PAGUPA-766148 format. One record per residue: x, y, z of N, C-alpha, C in turn; residue number from 1; residue in one letter. Coordinates in steps of 0.1 Angstrom, whole numbers, plus 5000, padded with zeros to 4 digits. Layout:
% residues N
+------+------+------+-------+-------+-------+------+------+------+-----+----+
| n_px | n_py | n_pz | ca_px | ca_py | ca_pz | c_px | c_py | c_pz |   i | aa |
+------+------+------+-------+-------+-------+------+------+------+-----+----+
|    X |    Y |    Z |     X |     Y |     Z |    X |    Y |    Z | NUM |  A |
...
+------+------+------+-------+-------+-------+------+------+------+-----+----+
END
This chain:
% residues 235
+------+------+------+-------+-------+-------+------+------+------+-----+----+
| n_px | n_py | n_pz | ca_px | ca_py | ca_pz | c_px | c_py | c_pz |   i | aa |
+------+------+------+-------+-------+-------+------+------+------+-----+----+
| 2146 | 5579 | 4574 |  2166 |  5585 |  4578 | 2169 | 5574 | 4561 |   1 |  M |
| 2169 | 5565 | 4562 |  2165 |  5558 |  4549 | 2165 | 5562 | 4538 |   2 |  E |
| 2149 | 5565 | 4537 |  2144 |  5570 |  4523 | 2153 | 5584 | 4518 |   3 |  Y |
| 2158 | 5596 | 4533 |  2163 |  5605 |  4528 | 2178 | 5599 | 4523 |   4 |  K |
| 2183 | 5589 | 4528 |  2199 |  5585 |  4525 | 2196 | 5584 | 4508 |   5 |  I |
| 2187 | 5574 | 4506 |  2187 |  5576 |  4489 | 2183 | 5587 | 4481 |   6 |  V |
| 2176 | 5591 | 4484 |  2176 |  5607 |  4484 | 2188 | 5609 | 4472 |   7 |  I |
| 2192 | 5612 | 4489 |  2211 |  5621 |  4487 | 2219 | 5612 | 4478 |   8 |  M |
| 2217 | 5601 | 4475 |  2228 |  5589 |  4466 | 2219 | 5591 | 4456 |   9 |  K |
| 2211 | 5592 | 4456 |  2201 |  5594 |  4437 | 2202 | 5607 | 4430 |  10 |  N |
| 2205 | 5619 | 4442 |  2208 |  5632 |  4443 | 2226 | 5632 | 4434 |  11 |  G |
| 2233 | 5627 | 4439 |  2244 |  5626 |  4443 | 2248 | 5617 | 4426 |  12 |  I |
| 2245 | 5602 | 4421 |  2246 |  5596 |  4411 | 2244 | 5610 | 4399 |  13 |  K |
| 2230 | 5616 | 4402 |  2221 |  5626 |  4391 | 2236 | 5641 | 4391 |  14 |  F |
| 2242 | 5644 | 4402 |  2249 |  5656 |  4399 | 2259 | 5646 | 4390 |  15 |  L |
| 2263 | 5637 | 4396 |  2277 |  5635 |  4386 | 2274 | 5629 | 4370 |  16 |  M |
| 2259 | 5624 | 4368 |  2262 |  5621 |  4354 | 2259 | 5637 | 4349 |  17 |  L |
| 2250 | 5640 | 4355 |  2257 |  5662 |  4345 | 2264 | 5663 | 4343 |  18 |  L |
| 2273 | 5662 | 4354 |  2294 |  5667 |  4352 | 2295 | 5660 | 4347 |  19 |  I |
| 2295 | 5648 | 4337 |  2301 |  5636 |  4329 | 2295 | 5640 | 4317 |  20 |  G |
| 2281 | 5641 | 4316 |  2277 |  5645 |  4299 | 2276 | 5664 | 4297 |  21 |  I |
| 2281 | 5665 | 4304 |  2296 |  5684 |  4306 | 2304 | 5684 | 4302 |  22 |  L |
| 2312 | 5670 | 4308 |  2327 |  5669 |  4300 | 2324 | 5669 | 4286 |  23 |  V |
| 2319 | 5655 | 4290 |  2316 |  5652 |  4273 | 2313 | 5663 | 4262 |  24 |  F |
| 2303 | 5670 | 4264 |  2299 |  5681 |  4259 | 2313 | 5687 | 4252 |  25 |  Q |
| 2321 | 5694 | 4264 |  2326 |  5700 |  4262 | 2341 | 5696 | 4252 |  26 |  N |
| 2345 | 5682 | 4262 |  2357 |  5680 |  4249 | 2348 | 5672 | 4233 |  27 |  A |
| 2336 | 5671 | 4230 |  2336 |  5676 |  4222 | 2332 | 5687 | 4210 |  28 |  G |
| 2332 | 5696 | 4218 |  2331 |  5705 |  4212 | 2347 | 5711 | 4213 |  29 |  A |
| 2355 | 5710 | 4222 |  2371 |  5712 |  4215 | 2375 | 5707 | 4205 |  30 |  Q |
| 2373 | 5689 | 4205 |  2377 |  5683 |  4196 | 2375 | 5687 | 4177 |  31 |  N |
| 2354 | 5699 | 4182 |  2348 |  5703 |  4169 | 2359 | 5719 | 4167 |  32 |  K |
| 2365 | 5725 | 4176 |  2368 |  5732 |  4175 | 2386 | 5730 | 4166 |  33 |  A |
| 2395 | 5721 | 4173 |  2406 |  5715 |  4165 | 2404 | 5713 | 4154 |  34 |  N |
| 2395 | 5706 | 4154 |  2391 |  5699 |  4134 | 2392 | 5710 | 4128 |  35 |  E |
| 2384 | 5726 | 4131 |  2385 |  5730 |  4122 | 2394 | 5740 | 4123 |  36 |  V |
| 2399 | 5743 | 4137 |  2413 |  5753 |  4134 | 2427 | 5745 | 4124 |  37 |  S |
| 2424 | 5729 | 4120 |  2435 |  5719 |  4118 | 2430 | 5721 | 4101 |  38 |  E |
| 2418 | 5727 | 4099 |  2416 |  5724 |  4088 | 2415 | 5741 | 4075 |  39 |  L |
| 2411 | 5753 | 4082 |  2414 |  5761 |  4087 | 2432 | 5761 | 4082 |  40 |  V |
| 2439 | 5761 | 4088 |  2455 |  5759 |  4082 | 2459 | 5750 | 4075 |  41 |  N |
| 2455 | 5743 | 4069 |  2461 |  5735 |  4062 | 2454 | 5740 | 4045 |  42 |  Q |
| 2441 | 5746 | 4043 |  2437 |  5753 |  4033 | 2447 | 5771 | 4033 |  43 |  I |
| 2444 | 5773 | 4048 |  2452 |  5793 |  4042 | 2468 | 5787 | 4038 |  44 |  L |
| 2468 | 5776 | 4044 |  2487 |  5765 |  4035 | 2488 | 5764 | 4020 |  45 |  K |
| 2478 | 5761 | 4022 |  2481 |  5756 |  4002 | 2476 | 5767 | 3996 |  46 |  A |
| 2468 | 5779 | 4003 |  2463 |  5792 |  3993 | 2479 | 5803 | 3995 |  47 |  R |
| 2481 | 5800 | 4001 |  2495 |  5813 |  4001 | 2506 | 5800 | 3988 |  48 |  E |
| 2506 | 5793 | 3987 |  2514 |  5787 |  3983 | 2510 | 5786 | 3966 |  49 |  A |
| 2501 | 5788 | 3967 |  2489 |  5792 |  3955 | 2493 | 5806 | 3946 |  50 |  G |
| 2490 | 5808 | 3958 |  2492 |  5829 |  3952 | 2505 | 5828 | 3949 |  51 |  N |
| 2517 | 5829 | 3962 |  2527 |  5827 |  3957 | 2528 | 5824 | 3939 |  52 |  S |
| 2526 | 5811 | 3936 |  2529 |  5804 |  3922 | 2520 | 5819 | 3915 |  53 |  L |
| 2509 | 5819 | 3918 |  2505 |  5827 |  3905 | 2505 | 5841 | 3904 |  54 |  L |
| 2517 | 5840 | 3909 |  2527 |  5855 |  3907 | 2532 | 5853 | 3895 |  55 |  Q |
| 2537 | 5838 | 3896 |  2556 |  5840 |  3883 | 2540 | 5836 | 3867 |  56 |  K |
| 2526 | 5829 | 3865 |  2521 |  5828 |  3858 | 2518 | 5842 | 3842 |  57 |  Y |
| 2514 | 5837 | 3832 |  2515 |  5847 |  3820 | 2496 | 5837 | 3821 |  58 |  L |
| 2486 | 5838 | 3825 |  2473 |  5832 |  3816 | 2464 | 5837 | 3811 |  59 |  W |
| 2457 | 5832 | 3800 |  2446 |  5834 |  3792 | 2434 | 5838 | 3798 |  60 |  T |
| 2421 | 5843 | 3797 |  2407 |  5844 |  3799 | 2400 | 5843 | 3786 |  61 |  S |
| 2385 | 5840 | 3791 |  2384 |  5842 |  3779 | 2369 | 5845 | 3782 |  62 |  R |
| 2357 | 5854 | 3782 |  2351 |  5861 |  3787 | 2333 | 5860 | 3778 |  63 |  T |
| 2326 | 5852 | 3781 |  2316 |  5856 |  3770 | 2304 | 5861 | 3780 |  64 |  E |
| 2292 | 5865 | 3771 |  2283 |  5868 |  3778 | 2271 | 5865 | 3764 |  65 |  V |
| 2263 | 5859 | 3773 |  2249 |  5853 |  3765 | 2236 | 5854 | 3772 |  66 |  L |
| 2227 | 5862 | 3761 |  2212 |  5868 |  3766 | 2201 | 5853 | 3758 |  67 |  K |
| 2198 | 5847 | 3762 |  2194 |  5833 |  3761 | 2195 | 5829 | 3745 |  68 |  S |
| 2209 | 5829 | 3754 |  2215 |  5816 |  3746 | 2225 | 5819 | 3732 |  69 |  K |
| 2220 | 5834 | 3730 |  2223 |  5837 |  3725 | 2240 | 5853 | 3726 |  70 |  E |
| 2253 | 5848 | 3715 |  2264 |  5850 |  3725 | 2264 | 5866 | 3720 |  71 |  I |
| 2265 | 5872 | 3730 |  2266 |  5889 |  3729 | 2278 | 5893 | 3729 |  72 |  L |
| 2290 | 5893 | 3734 |  2303 |  5896 |  3739 | 2315 | 5883 | 3739 |  73 |  N |
| 2322 | 5884 | 3733 |  2328 |  5877 |  3736 | 2347 | 5886 | 3738 |  74 |  I |
| 2349 | 5881 | 3753 |  2368 |  5890 |  3750 | 2373 | 5884 | 3756 |  75 |  M |
| 2389 | 5884 | 3749 |  2396 |  5878 |  3757 | 2408 | 5882 | 3764 |  76 |  I |
| 2412 | 5883 | 3776 |  2421 |  5886 |  3779 | 2439 | 5877 | 3785 |  77 |  E |
| 2449 | 5887 | 3785 |  2456 |  5880 |  3790 | 2461 | 5884 | 3804 |  78 |  K |
| 2471 | 5876 | 3810 |  2468 |  5881 |  3831 | 2481 | 5882 | 3833 |  79 |  N |
| 2481 | 5889 | 3844 |  2496 |  5888 |  3848 | 2502 | 5894 | 3862 |  80 |  Q |
| 2506 | 5896 | 3868 |  2510 |  5906 |  3883 | 2528 | 5912 | 3877 |  81 |  Y |
| 2524 | 5925 | 3876 |  2532 |  5928 |  3878 | 2543 | 5931 | 3892 |  82 |  D |
| 2556 | 5934 | 3892 |  2562 |  5935 |  3905 | 2558 | 5936 | 3911 |  83 |  A |
| 2549 | 5944 | 3916 |  2544 |  5955 |  3925 | 2532 | 5944 | 3929 |  84 |  Q |
| 2529 | 5930 | 3925 |  2522 |  5922 |  3927 | 2507 | 5928 | 3916 |  85 |  G |
| 2508 | 5930 | 3916 |  2489 |  5942 |  3909 | 2489 | 5930 | 3898 |  86 |  K |
| 2472 | 5933 | 3897 |  2472 |  5924 |  3882 | 2470 | 5925 | 3868 |  87 |  L |
| 2476 | 5926 | 3859 |  2474 |  5935 |  3848 | 2465 | 5925 | 3838 |  88 |  I |
| 2456 | 5934 | 3831 |  2450 |  5927 |  3820 | 2451 | 5929 | 3808 |  89 |  Q |
| 2453 | 5929 | 3795 |  2448 |  5930 |  3785 | 2441 | 5924 | 3776 |  90 |  K |
| 2433 | 5933 | 3765 |  2425 |  5929 |  3761 | 2428 | 5925 | 3747 |  91 |  I |
| 2425 | 5914 | 3741 |  2433 |  5913 |  3726 | 2429 | 5909 | 3719 |  92 |  L |
| 2412 | 5910 | 3723 |  2399 |  5912 |  3705 | 2399 | 5921 | 3708 |  93 |  N |
| 2403 | 5919 | 3688 |  2405 |  5935 |  3684 | 2395 | 5938 | 3681 |  94 |  E |
| 2382 | 5937 | 3685 |  2364 |  5946 |  3685 | 2365 | 5954 | 3694 |  95 |  Q |
| 2367 | 5946 | 3703 |  2365 |  5947 |  3722 | 2371 | 5956 | 3722 |  96 |  D |
| 2389 | 5956 | 3716 |  2404 |  5966 |  3725 | 2397 | 5983 | 3718 |  97 |  A |
| 2387 | 5982 | 3705 |  2382 |  5994 |  3699 | 2377 | 6001 | 3703 |  98 |  R |
| 2365 | 5993 | 3715 |  2355 |  5999 |  3721 | 2363 | 6006 | 3734 |  99 |  M |
| 2351 | 6019 | 3737 |  2356 |  6022 |  3749 | 2354 | 6015 | 3761 | 100 |  P |
| 2351 | 6002 | 3761 |  2347 |  5997 |  3772 | 2352 | 5989 | 3769 | 101 |  K |
| 2353 | 5974 | 3780 |  2354 |  5961 |  3772 | 2345 | 5953 | 3766 | 102 |  A |
| 2329 | 5951 | 3773 |  2323 |  5942 |  3772 | 2310 | 5956 | 3763 | 103 |  F |
| 2311 | 5948 | 3750 |  2302 |  5957 |  3738 | 2297 | 5945 | 3737 | 104 |  L |
| 2278 | 5948 | 3737 |  2264 |  5942 |  3745 | 2256 | 5948 | 3730 | 105 |  I |
| 2258 | 5940 | 3721 |  2259 |  5948 |  3704 | 2239 | 5944 | 3703 | 106 |  R |
| 2239 | 5951 | 3697 |  2221 |  5953 |  3695 | 2207 | 5954 | 3707 | 107 |  E |
| 2217 | 5964 | 3711 |  2212 |  5970 |  3725 | 2216 | 5984 | 3724 | 108 |  I |
| 2209 | 5988 | 3727 |  2199 |  6008 |  3732 | 2213 | 6014 | 3738 | 109 |  A |
| 2221 | 6023 | 3737 |  2231 |  6022 |  3741 | 2231 | 6025 | 3760 | 110 |  E |
| 2226 | 6029 | 3760 |  2217 |  6031 |  3778 | 2221 | 6019 | 3782 | 111 |  N |
| 2215 | 6010 | 3780 |  2206 |  5995 |  3782 | 2225 | 5988 | 3781 | 112 |  E |
| 2231 | 5992 | 3768 |  2243 |  5986 |  3770 | 2252 | 5992 | 3780 | 113 |  K |
| 2253 | 6003 | 3787 |  2258 |  6008 |  3793 | 2258 | 6005 | 3807 | 114 |  E |
| 2245 | 6004 | 3807 |  2240 |  5994 |  3827 | 2244 | 5979 | 3825 | 115 |  N |
| 2243 | 5978 | 3816 |  2241 |  5963 |  3812 | 2262 | 5954 | 3814 | 116 |  M |
| 2270 | 5968 | 3813 |  2285 |  5971 |  3815 | 2286 | 5969 | 3830 | 117 |  E |
| 2281 | 5973 | 3842 |  2284 |  5988 |  3848 | 2278 | 5972 | 3859 | 118 |  K |
| 2264 | 5963 | 3853 |  2264 |  5951 |  3861 | 2269 | 5942 | 3861 | 119 |  F |
| 2273 | 5940 | 3850 |  2285 |  5923 |  3842 | 2297 | 5924 | 3847 | 120 |  L |
| 2303 | 5941 | 3856 |  2316 |  5938 |  3861 | 2309 | 5938 | 3874 | 121 |  Y |
| 2300 | 5948 | 3884 |  2298 |  5945 |  3894 | 2296 | 5936 | 3900 | 122 |  G |
| 2288 | 5924 | 3888 |  2287 |  5911 |  3894 | 2298 | 5901 | 3899 | 123 |  L |
| 2313 | 5906 | 3884 |  2322 |  5901 |  3882 | 2325 | 5901 | 3898 | 124 |  R |
| 2326 | 5912 | 3903 |  2337 |  5917 |  3913 | 2330 | 5908 | 3928 | 125 |  D |
| 2312 | 5916 | 3931 |  2302 |  5911 |  3939 | 2314 | 5892 | 3938 | 126 |  F |
| 2312 | 5886 | 3930 |  2314 |  5864 |  3929 | 2327 | 5863 | 3938 | 127 |  L |
| 2333 | 5875 | 3939 |  2345 |  5870 |  3940 | 2350 | 5872 | 3954 | 128 |  K |
| 2337 | 5870 | 3964 |  2342 |  5872 |  3980 | 2334 | 5859 | 3980 | 129 |  K |
| 2329 | 5849 | 3967 |  2330 |  5836 |  3981 | 2339 | 5825 | 3976 | 130 |  Y |
| 2350 | 5836 | 3973 |  2362 |  5825 |  3972 | 2370 | 5825 | 3989 | 131 |  S |
| 2368 | 5833 | 3992 |  2368 |  5834 |  4009 | 2384 | 5829 | 4007 | 132 |  L |
| 2386 | 5843 | 4010 |  2404 |  5848 |  4008 | 2409 | 5850 | 4021 | 133 |  K |
| 2397 | 5855 | 4029 |  2404 |  5858 |  4040 | 2401 | 5851 | 4052 | 134 |  E |
| 2411 | 5848 | 4059 |  2417 |  5838 |  4073 | 2402 | 5834 | 4082 | 135 |  T |
| 2397 | 5845 | 4087 |  2387 |  5848 |  4089 | 2370 | 5846 | 4082 | 136 |  E |
| 2373 | 5850 | 4068 |  2363 |  5847 |  4064 | 2358 | 5823 | 4062 | 137 |  Q |
| 2372 | 5819 | 4064 |  2372 |  5808 |  4058 | 2364 | 5797 | 4071 | 138 |  I |
| 2374 | 5808 | 4088 |  2370 |  5804 |  4097 | 2357 | 5802 | 4098 | 139 |  R |
| 2350 | 5813 | 4100 |  2334 |  5818 |  4096 | 2326 | 5807 | 4091 | 140 |  R |
| 2330 | 5810 | 4078 |  2320 |  5790 |  4071 | 2326 | 5780 | 4079 | 141 |  F |
| 2337 | 5778 | 4077 |  2339 |  5763 |  4082 | 2324 | 5760 | 4101 | 142 |  I |
| 2330 | 5766 | 4109 |  2330 |  5767 |  4118 | 2308 | 5768 | 4116 | 143 |  E |
| 2302 | 5776 | 4106 |  2287 |  5775 |  4110 | 2285 | 5764 | 4098 | 144 |  A |
| 2290 | 5760 | 4093 |  2286 |  5748 |  4075 | 2288 | 5737 | 4081 | 145 |  A |
| 2272 | 5728 | 4077 |  2275 |  5717 |  4076 | 2285 | 5709 | 4065 | 146 |  S |
| 2289 | 5695 | 4064 |  2305 |  5690 |  4065 | 2305 | 5675 | 4064 | 147 |  W |
| 2307 | 5668 | 4054 |  2312 |  5657 |  4051 | 2324 | 5653 | 4044 | 148 |  Q |
| 2327 | 5639 | 4044 |  2337 |  5635 |  4038 | 2334 | 5623 | 4028 | 149 |  V |
| 2335 | 5632 | 4016 |  2333 |  5624 |  4002 | 2348 | 5612 | 4003 | 150 |  V |
| 2344 | 5598 | 4009 |  2362 |  5595 |  4003 | 2362 | 5590 | 3988 | 151 |  E |
| 2351 | 5585 | 3982 |  2353 |  5582 |  3973 | 2361 | 5587 | 3964 | 152 |  A |
| 2360 | 5606 | 3962 |  2367 |  5612 |  3957 | 2376 | 5622 | 3959 | 153 |  T |
| 2381 | 5617 | 3979 |  2385 |  5625 |  3984 | 2385 | 5643 | 3988 | 154 |  H |
| 2375 | 5643 | 3989 |  2369 |  5660 |  3992 | 2363 | 5659 | 4002 | 155 |  E |
| 2361 | 5673 | 4009 |  2357 |  5680 |  4016 | 2345 | 5689 | 4014 | 156 |  F |
| 2333 | 5680 | 4017 |  2320 |  5697 |  4009 | 2317 | 5700 | 4022 | 157 |  V |
| 2318 | 5714 | 4025 |  2308 |  5725 |  4034 | 2300 | 5727 | 4026 | 158 |  F |
| 2289 | 5730 | 4030 |  2280 |  5739 |  4027 | 2276 | 5746 | 4046 | 159 |  S |
| 2268 | 5756 | 4033 |  2264 |  5772 |  4047 | 2256 | 5783 | 4042 | 160 |  G |
| 2247 | 5785 | 4044 |  2241 |  5796 |  4044 | 2244 | 5813 | 4053 | 161 |  R |
| 2237 | 5817 | 4047 |  2238 |  5837 |  4056 | 2257 | 5842 | 4051 | 162 |  N |
| 2258 | 5835 | 4040 |  2273 |  5834 |  4040 | 2282 | 5847 | 4042 | 163 |  V |
| 2278 | 5858 | 4029 |  2282 |  5873 |  4027 | 2269 | 5875 | 4027 | 164 |  E |
| 2255 | 5871 | 4027 |  2243 |  5879 |  4019 | 2232 | 5872 | 4027 | 165 |  E |
| 2226 | 5878 | 4028 |  2216 |  5876 |  4038 | 2202 | 5857 | 4031 | 166 |  E |
| 2201 | 5854 | 4035 |  2197 |  5840 |  4017 | 2206 | 5837 | 4017 | 167 |  G |
| 2218 | 5835 | 4014 |  2229 |  5832 |  4002 | 2235 | 5820 | 4012 | 168 |  D |
| 2238 | 5813 | 3999 |  2244 |  5793 |  4000 | 2254 | 5786 | 3994 | 169 |  E |
| 2267 | 5786 | 4004 |  2274 |  5783 |  3994 | 2277 | 5762 | 3998 | 170 |  L |
| 2282 | 5758 | 3988 |  2288 |  5747 |  3985 | 2303 | 5745 | 3982 | 171 |  I |
| 2308 | 5743 | 3992 |  2320 |  5743 |  3992 | 2330 | 5737 | 3987 | 172 |  W |
| 2342 | 5725 | 3974 |  2339 |  5714 |  3981 | 2357 | 5713 | 3976 | 173 |  T |
| 2362 | 5712 | 3989 |  2374 |  5713 |  3991 | 2388 | 5697 | 3988 | 174 |  I |
| 2392 | 5688 | 3979 |  2403 |  5677 |  3979 | 2407 | 5679 | 3995 | 175 |  D |
| 2406 | 5667 | 3996 |  2419 |  5662 |  4013 | 2428 | 5659 | 4010 | 176 |  D |
| 2436 | 5658 | 4000 |  2447 |  5659 |  3996 | 2459 | 5672 | 3998 | 177 |  I |
| 2456 | 5675 | 3996 |  2460 |  5686 |  3994 | 2452 | 5704 | 3995 | 178 |  Y |
| 2442 | 5697 | 4001 |  2432 |  5710 |  4006 | 2430 | 5719 | 3995 | 179 |  Y |
| 2430 | 5716 | 3983 |  2427 |  5731 |  3973 | 2414 | 5728 | 3967 | 180 |  S |
| 2407 | 5738 | 3965 |  2394 |  5739 |  3959 | 2392 | 5736 | 3952 | 181 |  T |
| 2382 | 5722 | 3947 |  2376 |  5718 |  3932 | 2363 | 5724 | 3931 | 182 |  S |
| 2358 | 5726 | 3936 |  2345 |  5733 |  3930 | 2337 | 5743 | 3940 | 183 |  K |
| 2329 | 5749 | 3938 |  2319 |  5756 |  3946 | 2305 | 5763 | 3938 | 184 |  I |
| 2297 | 5763 | 3941 |  2287 |  5761 |  3940 | 2276 | 5777 | 3951 | 185 |  E |
| 2271 | 5789 | 3941 |  2263 |  5801 |  3951 | 2255 | 5796 | 3944 | 186 |  V |
| 2243 | 5804 | 3957 |  2230 |  5809 |  3956 | 2230 | 5822 | 3965 | 187 |  S |
| 2226 | 5833 | 3957 |  2228 |  5845 |  3959 | 2218 | 5853 | 3950 | 188 |  T |
| 2214 | 5868 | 3959 |  2210 |  5880 |  3950 | 2225 | 5887 | 3946 | 189 |  T |
| 2219 | 5896 | 3939 |  2238 |  5912 |  3938 | 2224 | 5917 | 3929 | 190 |  F |
| 2218 | 5934 | 3930 |  2213 |  5947 |  3930 | 2199 | 5937 | 3925 | 191 |  L |
| 2193 | 5928 | 3938 |  2179 |  5924 |  3937 | 2179 | 5913 | 3924 | 192 |  G |
| 2185 | 5909 | 3923 |  2181 |  5904 |  3915 | 2193 | 5887 | 3918 | 193 |  D |
| 2184 | 5876 | 3911 |  2193 |  5860 |  3917 | 2202 | 5855 | 3908 | 194 |  E |
| 2212 | 5852 | 3912 |  2225 |  5847 |  3911 | 2227 | 5834 | 3910 | 195 |  V |
| 2231 | 5825 | 3900 |  2231 |  5815 |  3903 | 2249 | 5810 | 3899 | 196 |  H |
| 2256 | 5805 | 3907 |  2270 |  5807 |  3905 | 2277 | 5792 | 3903 | 197 |  F |
| 2281 | 5787 | 3891 |  2291 |  5771 |  3899 | 2302 | 5776 | 3891 | 198 |  T |
| 2314 | 5768 | 3898 |  2326 |  5772 |  3890 | 2336 | 5760 | 3894 | 199 |  A |
| 2344 | 5752 | 3882 |  2350 |  5744 |  3893 | 2367 | 5747 | 3886 | 200 |  T |
| 2381 | 5742 | 3890 |  2388 |  5747 |  3899 | 2403 | 5732 | 3894 | 201 |  F |
| 2409 | 5736 | 3891 |  2424 |  5727 |  3885 | 2436 | 5733 | 3894 | 202 |  N |
| 2444 | 5722 | 3894 |  2454 |  5723 |  3904 | 2464 | 5719 | 3895 | 203 |  R |
| 2473 | 5729 | 3891 |  2483 |  5722 |  3884 | 2497 | 5708 | 3889 | 204 |  L |
| 2507 | 5706 | 3883 |  2514 |  5693 |  3888 | 2522 | 5707 | 3901 | 205 |  K |
| 2525 | 5715 | 3904 |  2536 |  5727 |  3912 | 2530 | 5729 | 3924 | 206 |  D |
| 2510 | 5726 | 3920 |  2504 |  5733 |  3932 | 2497 | 5740 | 3930 | 207 |  G |
| 2494 | 5750 | 3921 |  2487 |  5762 |  3913 | 2472 | 5756 | 3908 | 208 |  L |
| 2460 | 5765 | 3923 |  2452 |  5756 |  3924 | 2446 | 5771 | 3919 | 209 |  N |
| 2437 | 5768 | 3904 |  2430 |  5781 |  3897 | 2416 | 5777 | 3892 | 210 |  Y |
| 2408 | 5789 | 3891 |  2393 |  5792 |  3881 | 2400 | 5783 | 3872 | 211 |  M |
| 2388 | 5772 | 3867 |  2393 |  5772 |  3849 | 2381 | 5772 | 3841 | 212 |  A |
| 2368 | 5769 | 3851 |  2359 |  5777 |  3842 | 2344 | 5780 | 3850 | 213 |  Y |
| 2335 | 5792 | 3853 |  2331 |  5798 |  3860 | 2319 | 5808 | 3857 | 214 |  G |
| 2306 | 5804 | 3856 |  2296 |  5805 |  3853 | 2287 | 5815 | 3858 | 215 |  E |
| 2283 | 5825 | 3860 |  2274 |  5830 |  3864 | 2255 | 5830 | 3855 | 216 |  A |
| 2243 | 5829 | 3860 |  2235 |  5830 |  3853 | 2224 | 5837 | 3863 | 217 |  H |
| 2213 | 5854 | 3855 |  2203 |  5852 |  3866 | 2191 | 5857 | 3853 | 218 |  I |
| 2184 | 5848 | 3865 |  2173 |  5842 |  3852 | 2156 | 5857 | 3853 | 219 |  P |
| 2162 | 5859 | 3861 |  2157 |  5872 |  3860 | 2160 | 5886 | 3844 | 220 |  S |
| 2174 | 5884 | 3839 |  2174 |  5891 |  3831 | 2180 | 5883 | 3814 | 221 |  K |
| 2177 | 5866 | 3822 |  2181 |  5860 |  3809 | 2192 | 5857 | 3806 | 222 |  N |
| 2207 | 5866 | 3815 |  2220 |  5870 |  3812 | 2231 | 5852 | 3820 | 223 |  I |
| 2239 | 5853 | 3808 |  2243 |  5841 |  3818 | 2263 | 5849 | 3811 | 224 |  T |
| 2269 | 5849 | 3825 |  2284 |  5856 |  3817 | 2295 | 5841 | 3825 | 225 |  L |
| 2300 | 5837 | 3812 |  2306 |  5823 |  3816 | 2322 | 5830 | 3813 | 226 |  Q |
| 2331 | 5820 | 3818 |  2347 |  5827 |  3821 | 2356 | 5814 | 3828 | 227 |  V |
| 2364 | 5820 | 3816 |  2373 |  5802 |  3814 | 2391 | 5809 | 3811 | 228 |  Q |
| 2398 | 5806 | 3824 |  2410 |  5805 |  3826 | 2422 | 5793 | 3818 | 229 |  N |
| 2431 | 5792 | 3814 |  2433 |  5784 |  3804 | 2444 | 5785 | 3802 | 230 |  Y |
| 2460 | 5779 | 3790 |  2473 |  5782 |  3792 | 2480 | 5789 | 3803 | 231 |  D |
| 2482 | 5787 | 3808 |  2495 |  5793 |  3823 | 2505 | 5787 | 3816 | 232 |  Y |
| 2509 | 5797 | 3819 |  2528 |  5794 |  3814 | 2535 | 5801 | 3820 | 233 |  L |
| 2543 | 5791 | 3833 |  2553 |  5800 |  3844 | 2559 | 5811 | 3828 | 234 |  M |
| 2564 | 5821 | 3839 |  2575 |  5831 |  3828 | 2584 | 5827 | 3831 | 235 |  E |
+------+------+------+-------+-------+-------+------+------+------+-----+----+
END
């Protein structure tokens, strides 16, 4: 009889311990969910403020295409939003302005040049996905990513895989004061080609956060696409 009582007591203790572990795990999961929700809200708030400011600015962008470190093309554009919120881009450099298409790939056969132009334009649009503009994109990425706080630089560093494409990797750095993007690093594939993309961002005093410099390298083609944005002026 005493033996049965001991077994029952041990069973009750084990059950209580198990319940305690489950409660602790649920509390931990809830705390993580709250942290993710707060981070997403802060990031979205900063994004909304920045997007609103951007529509009041006029800025210049410079795009360079290099093959084996030789410059094939330089394109300079003025950028601004119209009253309907549509981005208007005007090509400034005369050489490209005379051509039917923006990218002029010198010393390349016409058919190869056209394919290259399509590839580069497509790549530029493709990489925009990694800016994570949508709320659910940000939430999904942060929930799945590993992350840490770097106190020395006041930044959150998020690292995740399979973000937009199978097998890709994104490292996203956000400052922990203004919750604006500091840097992104992407390893992915585009039309079967491996692509490595890095971008650094600046923040103006009024809160505008923009990509100052971006570089995409396609090893299989030995092509590098560089984009700089600068001279941000309030209209």
